[in-house]
N, C-alpha and C positions, 0 to 999 in steps of 0.2 A: 495538292493543296498547299503544302509547305512552300513549294517553289513560287507559287503565285502570291502567297502571303509575304514572302521575302521580296518578290518583285515589286509589290506595292510599297513595301518598306523602303526601297531605294529611292522612292519619290519624296521621302520625308526626312526629317531629322537634320542634324548638323551638316551632313554631306548633301547639300542641295544638288539635285541633278540639273546642271546648267542647260541641258537640252530641253527641259520641260518648262515652258513659259507659262502655261495655263495653271493658275492657282486652283481652278475647278478640278483639275486632274489630281492635284494634291489632296483636296478635300474628299474626292471620291476614293482615293487610296486609303485615307483614314477610315472612311465609312466601311470599305470592303474589309480592311484588316480587323476592325471591331466586329463586323458581322461574322467573319470566319471564326473568331474565338467564341462568340456568343452561340452561333448555330452548332458548331462542333461540340462545345461544352454542354449545350442543351441535350444533344443526342447522347452524349456520354452519361448525362444525368438520368436519362430514360433507361439506359442499359443498367446502370448501377441500381436504380430504384426498382426495376422489375426483375432483375436477375439476382440482386443481393450480392453483387460482386464488389471488389475493391476497385475504385476508379483509377484513372491515370495518375501518375506520380506528380504531375504539375499541370498548370493551365497552358503550357507551351503547345503551340500548334502541332509540332512533331509528336509530342506525347499523346495529344488528343487523337491524332490520326492513327497512331499505332494501336491505341486502345480500341478505337472503332474498327480497325482492320481485324483485330483479334476477335471481335464480336460480330463480324460482318455476316456470317451465316445465320446467326440468331436474328440480326436486324433484317436480313432479307426475307425471313419468314414471318416477321412481325406485321400486324395490320397496318402499321404506319410506314411500311417499306417504301411505298410510292412517294410519300411526303419526304422521306429521307433522300431518296434519289433526286426529287425535284429541287429540294433546297440546296443540296450539294452541287447540283448542276448549275443552279442560278448563281451560287457563289463563284464557281469556276468561271462562268461566263463574265461576271462582273470583274473579276480579277484580270482575266485576259483583256478585257476592254481597257482597263487602266494601263496595263503593261504595254499593250499594242499602241495605244494613243501616245504614250511616252516615247516609244520607239519611232513612231511616225514623226514626232516633233524633232527628234535627233537627225532624221534623214533629210533635212532641208539642205539642198545643194546651192541655192542662190535665189535670186529674185527674177521673176519673169520679165523679159525685156520687151514684150509686146506693148505697144502704145496703150495707155490707159488700163494696164493690168497691174503689174507690180506684185502679184501674188507669189507666195513661196513655191519654188520648184522642188519637188521631192524625188528621192531616189526611186528608181523603178523596182518592180518586183523582180526576183531572180529570173533570168532568161529573157526579159524584155529588152528591146533595143531602143526604147524611147523613155524619156522622163516626162512627167506632166506637172504643170503648175496647178494650184488649187482652183484656178479659173478654167481648167480644162485644156489649155494649150499644150501641145506636145513638142518636145525638143529631141532631135536625133543625136547620136554620138558625136557628130562633128561640132555640136554647139556646147557640149558639156563643160569643157574646159573654160570657155568664155563665161558660162553661167556661174561657175564656181568662183571666178575671179571678180565678179561684180559684187558691190556691197550688198549685204543681205538686209532685209527688213526695211527697204525704202518705203514700201507702202505703209508700214507702221509709223515711220517718221512723218509721212504726209498726214496720216490720220491724227497723230498727236498734235501736229501744227494746226490742223483744222479744228480739233477739239478746243485748243487754247483760244483760237479766234472766235469760235462759236460760243 
């Protein structure tokens, strides 16, 4: 959880991630980071309230996680254990989606050269011998260098010109 919280944090703040063009990803990163603190803090509150123990030293995600980990056996036997598991799983999935989306944005190799396409061509998954554009066209290794040397974002420029005309 701390790693995903930090990963979402790299999409924010003064150090803008130049590979992430979608402000919706940044908004989702803000939401996920806030949810992580809220949900973990809430579960820490349950432990403190029902066990009468001293809570974590700070609201830092790392401290919340350490506190919950120290009380994990108790939480696992609690009536709300299923809710705890589900909420933490949902947070982890939301964080992974933000981090993975940002990684996909950085993996743009160039612009698809097929007529009437112009979509971004993205890096292949490890072990694949082709890359694909967002429109589904595949490019083999022999075309990769040519794709990476073409100007990126041509379809975005065409879209912006069309929006100004329309």
